[in-house]
C-alpha positions in Angstrom: 9.9 21.5 24.7 8.1 18.8 26.9 9.1 15.3 26.2 6.2 13.2 24.8 7.9 9.9 24.8 6.1 8.3 27.4 3.1 8.6 26.3 4.0 7.9 22.2 2.5 4.4 21.7 -0.1 4.5 24.0 -2.7 4.2 20.9 -0.8 2.6 19.3 -2.2 -0.6 20.6 -5.1 -1.0 19.5 -4.1 -1.5 15.8 -1.1 -3.6 16.4 -3.0 -6.7 16.9 -4.0 -6.3 13.3 -0.1 -6.2 12.7 0.7 -10.0 13.5 -1.6 -11.5 11.3 -1.5 -9.6 8.3 0.5 -11.4 5.3 -1.2 -15.0 5.9 -1.1 -17.2 3.1 -4.1 -18.4 1.3 -5.8 -20.7 3.9 -4.3 -24.4 2.9 -6.3 -27.8 2.1 -5.4 -31.0 1.5 -7.6 -31.4 -1.6 -5.9 -30.3 -5.0 -8.2 -27.8 -5.9 -10.8 -28.0 -8.7 -9.4 -26.6 -11.9 -11.8 -24.4 -14.4 -10.4 -23.8 -17.6 -11.2 -20.5 -19.3 -11.1 -19.0 -23.3 -12.6 -15.8 -23.7 -15.2 -18.0 -26.9 -14.7 -21.4 -24.9 -17.7 -23.9 -24.9 -16.6 -26.4 -23.7 -16.6 -28.3 -20.1 -14.0 -26.2 -18.3 -11.3 -28.6 -18.4 -7.9 -27.8 -19.9 -8.7 -29.6 -23.3 -12.2 -28.6 -23.6 -12.2 -24.9 -22.0 -15.4 -22.8 -21.1 -16.7 -19.1 -21.0 -15.7 -17.1 -18.0 -19.4 -16.7 -16.8 -19.7 -20.3 -17.3 -16.7 -21.0 -14.7 -18.3 -18.7 -12.3 -21.4 -20.0 -12.1 -19.8 -23.6 -11.7 -17.5 -22.5 -9.1 -17.3 -23.8 -5.3 -15.1 -23.9 -2.4 -11.2 -24.7 -3.7 -12.1 -23.8 -7.2 -9.0 -22.5 -9.4 -10.2 -20.4 -12.6 -7.5 -20.5 -14.8 -7.6 -18.0 -17.7 -6.0 -19.3 -21.3 -4.0 -16.8 -24.0 -6.7 -14.7 -25.2 -8.5 -10.8 -25.3 -11.3 -11.2 -22.4 -11.9 -7.4 -22.7 -14.0 -6.0 -19.4 -15.0 -8.3 -16.8 -17.4 -8.1 -14.3 -17.9 -10.2 -11.6 -21.4 -9.3 -9.2 -24.0 -10.9 -7.0 -22.2 -14.3 -6.1 -23.2 -14.1 -2.7 -22.6 -17.3 -1.8 -18.5 -17.0 -2.6 -18.4 -15.9 1.0 -20.0 -19.2 2.4 -16.4 -21.2 0.2 -14.3 -22.7 3.4 -11.7 -21.9 0.5 -11.8 -19.2 -1.2 -12.4 -19.1 -5.3 -9.0 -18.2 -6.8 -8.7 -16.3 -10.5 -5.4 -16.7 -12.0 -3.4 -17.1 -15.2 -2.7 -20.8 -16.7 0.5 -22.2 -16.9 2.3 -20.8 -20.1 -0.6 -18.4 -21.0 -1.0 -15.0 -21.6 -4.6 -13.4 -21.4 -5.6 -10.1 -21.7 -7.5 -8.0 -19.4 -8.5 -4.7 -19.9 -10.9 -3.8 -16.6 -11.6 -6.1 -13.9 -14.5 -5.1 -11.4 -15.5 -7.0 -8.5 -18.3 -6.8 -5.9 -18.9 -10.0 -5.0 -17.1 -11.6 -1.9 -14.1 -13.6 -1.3 -12.4 -13.4 -4.6 -8.9 -13.9 -4.9 -6.8 -13.1 -7.7 -3.2 -14.7 -7.9 -0.4 -14.4 -10.8 -2.6 -12.2 -12.7 -1.8 -9.4 -15.0 -5.0 -6.4 -15.5 -3.8 -3.4 -18.0 -6.8 -1.4 -16.7 -8.7 -0.1 -13.9 -8.8 -2.9 -11.1 -11.3 -2.8 -8.2 -12.8 -4.3 -5.0 -16.2 -2.4 -5.3 -18.7 -2.9 -2.1 -20.0 -6.4 -1.4 -16.3 -8.0 -1.9 -15.6 -7.8 1.3 -12.5 -11.1 2.2 -11.2 -9.9 -1.6 -7.0 -10.5 -1.7 -4.4 -9.4 -4.7 -1.5 -11.3 -4.5 0.9 -11.0 -7.0 -1.6 -8.5 -9.0 0.1 -6.5 -11.5 -2.0 -3.8 -12.3 -0.9 -1.2 -15.6 -2.2 1.3 -17.4 -4.3 2.0 -14.6 -5.1 1.5 -10.7 -6.9 -0.1 -8.1 -9.7 1.3 -5.9 -10.9 -0.7 -2.7 -14.2 0.1 -1.3 -14.9 -3.0 0.3 -14.0 -4.3 3.6 -11.0 -7.1 5.1 -8.8 -6.9 1.5 -5.6 -7.7 1.1 -3.2 -6.8 -1.4 0.1 -8.8 -0.8 3.3 -8.3 -3.1 1.7 -6.7 -6.1 2.5 -4.4 -8.4 1.0 -1.1 -10.3 2.3 1.4 -12.4 2.1 3.5 -15.8 -1.3 5.0 -15.2 -2.1 8.5 -15.8 -4.7 11.3 -13.8 -5.6 8.3 -11.4 -4.5 7.1 -8.4 -2.0 3.7 -8.2 -4.1 2.4 -5.2 -7.3 4.4 -3.6 -8.4 2.9 -0.7 -11.9 4.5 0.3 -15.3 3.5 2.7 -13.0 0.6 3.4 -11.9 -1.4 7.0 -9.3 -3.5 8.0 -7.3 -3.6 4.8 -3.3 -4.4 4.6 -0.9 -3.6 1.2 2.5 -5.3 2.1 5.2 -5.9 -0.3 3.6 -4.5 -3.0 5.0 -1.1 -5.5 3.7 1.7 -6.7 5.2 3.7 -9.6 5.0 6.0 -12.0 1.5 7.8 -12.2 1.8 10.7 -14.0 -0.9 14.0 -14.5 -1.8 14.1 -18.6 -4.8 15.0 -18.7 -6.9 17.4 -16.8 -9.7 15.3 -15.3 -10.0 17.0 -11.9 -8.3 14.4 -10.4 -4.5 14.0 -9.3 -3.0 11.1 -9.5 -1.2 9.7 -6.0 0.5 6.8 -5.3 -1.7 5.7 -1.9 -4.8 7.5 -1.5 -6.3 6.8 0.8 -10.0 8.4 2.7 -12.9 7.2 4.8 -10.9 4.5 6.1 -10.5 2.0 9.7 -7.8 -0.3 10.6 -5.5 0.0 7.8 -2.1 -1.2 7.3 0.5 -0.2 4.7 4.0 -1.9 5.3 6.8 -3.0 3.9 5.7 -1.1 0.3 7.9 1.2 -2.3 6.0 3.8 -3.4 7.4 6.4 -6.0 7.1 8.8 -9.0 3.2 9.7 -9.1 2.7 13.4 -9.6 0.8 14.3 -6.1 2.1 12.3 -3.7 3.7 9.0 -2.7 0.8 8.5 0.3 -2.3 11.4 0.9 -5.0 10.9 3.8 -7.6 13.3 2.3 -11.0 14.3 4.3 -14.2 12.6 4.3 -17.3 11.9 5.8 -15.9 9.8 8.5 -12.4 10.7 8.6 -9.7 8.1 9.2 -10.0 5.7 12.0 -6.6 4.0 12.3 -4.2 3.9 10.0 -0.5 2.4 10.5 2.5 3.2 7.8 5.4 1.1 9.0 8.4 0.5 7.1 7.9 1.5 3.3 10.3 3.3 1.2 8.3 6.4 -0.1 9.8 8.7 -2.8 8.5 11.5 -4.2 9.2 12.5 -8.5 12.6 11.1 -8.6 13.3 12.0 -12.1 11.1 16.0 -12.4 9.4 15.8 -15.7 6.4 17.7 -17.1 4.1 15.0 -15.9 5.7 14.5 -12.6 7.0 17.5 -11.7 6.6 18.1 -8.1 5.2 15.5 -6.0 5.3 14.9 -2.1 6.5 12.1 -0.4 3.7 12.3 1.9 0.9 14.2 2.6 -0.6 13.4 6.5 -1.9 17.1 7.2 -5.5 15.8 7.3 -6.6 16.7 11.1 -9.7 14.2 11.2 -7.7 11.1 12.1 -7.8 9.1 15.4 -5.3 6.5 15.6 -2.4 7.5 13.1 0.6 5.7 13.3 4.1 6.7 10.7 7.1 4.8 12.2 9.9 3.4 10.3 9.7 4.5 6.6 12.0 6.4 4.7 10.8 9.3 2.8 13.2 10.8 0.1 12.7 13.1 -3.2 10.0 15.5 -2.2 8.3 16.9 0.9 6.7 15.0 4.0 3.7 17.4 5.3 3.3 16.1 8.8 -0.1 18.3 10.4 0.8 16.8 14.0 -3.0 15.9 14.5 -4.3 14.6 18.5 -2.9 11.8 19.1 -0.6 11.1 16.3 2.5 9.2 16.3 5.4 10.0 14.1 8.6 7.9 15.0 11.3 6.5 13.4 11.3 8.1 10.3 14.1 9.2 8.2 12.5 12.5 6.1 14.8 14.0 3.0 12.2 17.2 3.5 9.9 18.4 6.6 8.1 21.0 5.2 6.3 22.1 9.0 8.0 24.0 11.2 6.2 23.2 14.0 6.1 19.4 13.4 5.5 17.0 16.6 8.1 14.1 15.8 10.0 12.0 17.2 13.0 10.1 16.9 13.5 11.0 13.7 16.3 11.5 11.3 15.5 15.1 9.0 17.7 16.0 6.4 16.4 19.0 5.6 13.3 21.2 5.9 12.0 24.4 5.3 14.8 27.0 6.7 13.2 30.6 5.3 10.3 29.7 7.8 12.4 28.6 10.6 16.3 28.2 10.6 16.1 25.7 13.9 12.8 24.4 14.4 11.5 23.3 17.7 11.2 19.7 17.2 15.5 19.7 16.3 17.7 18.2 19.0 14.6 17.6 21.3 12.3 14.3 21.7 15.4 12.3 19.9 15.6 14.0 17.0 18.6 15.1 14.9 19.4 16.2 11.2 22.6 14.4 9.1 23.3 13.2 5.7 22.4 10.1 4.3 24.0 7.9 1.6 21.3 4.8 0.3 22.0 1.9 -2.3 20.2 3.2 -5.3 18.4 6.2 -5.0 17.0 6.0 -9.1 15.9 2.7 -8.5 13.7 3.0 -5.3 16.4 0.5 -2.9 16.5 3.0 -0.3 18.6 0.6 2.2 21.3 2.9 3.9 24.8 2.1 3.3 26.7 3.3 6.4 25.1 2.4 10.0 26.1 5.7 12.1 23.8 7.4 9.7 20.8 6.2 10.7 21.6 5.9 14.0 19.5 7.9 16.5 19.6 8.0 20.5 16.5 5.9 21.0 15.4 3.2 24.1 13.9 0.0 23.9 9.9 0.1 21.7 7.7 -0.7 24.2 5.7 -2.2 21.8 6.7 -5.5 19.3 9.8 -5.7 17.3 9.8 -3.6 13.9 10.5 -6.2 10.7 11.9 -3.8 7.7 11.0 -3.4 4.3 13.9 -6.3 3.7 12.0 -9.1 5.9 15.2 -8.0 9.1 13.9 -6.6 12.4 14.4 -3.1 12.9 17.2 -2.4 16.0 15.7 0.0 18.3 17.9 2.5 18.0 17.7 2.5 13.7 15.7 5.0 12.1 13.8 4.4 8.5 12.6 1.4 6.6 15.7 -1.0 6.9 18.9 -1.1 8.8 22.2 -1.3 6.9 
């Protein structure tokens, strides 16, 4: 096999710049934020002593405003219009009031530059078209998932869990989206509604980064890229722990770790991830990069991969695949810290060591926040 190592990272340059500023904090200001306190039946002046209703608070919001939800049942909320939010020097923040327990059944946003911080939603949550510049930080979505249909969205340190027959995160028709430090888990298939439950599904996207996330126990796939009108135009998947159905049940019995067979892709880079408890399907689209990954089971015999550790493959189809022993790839074993709990940190340094030269690009930060050495495969070093 002809080595592709000298040219592997030529197409990475276009998206590396995106990685330098993905976990940017909410902009800091000298002045304290203006806090508007709300209750479901509030009729006051939006102070802590006399809360107002949510719609009243939205109408009063200006730059550097925090809307704080007090205890109560808010039902389904929608934020639409309000194009003026995009002009705020400091974005509008929706958050939970201290010691409060608000109940929000559903939250859909089509207004720009709305930030969700330390908030729980127990149903579908969405940044719909028009919600450009949205941010979710320490958001907890339970019982359903989140749709991202807007540009310049950041999802940081958030938790999505416990949905059925719905994706944990579905990103579509969106560009410049970063999902980092988040967990998506336990999405099963209960009803036949024509959908399948993935941890993260992406289609018709551009310049998306998935970094440092933990994905597990989703019925169909941990990550799947699907065909659409414009395909995939720039996707970086880096330093993630990805598992299929860790515990096989009737509602989560299969579950690929990752499905990357879509060919309508440009700028696809999958590097330094750990994929276990389900197959990885790598379509080897022209120009795509699959480098320094740990793969529990690789389905495609003809996969073009580099510097990766593959634990098992389809030996009925190919006893000795072409990638084995070429381009820095090897097979071996792997012992991790706590597989059932989703902690895939390797225990033995020798098990994840690969024969690799120094990276031609910037160093990669692992899922644990530490730099991954050039000669280590997977999302974290021991």
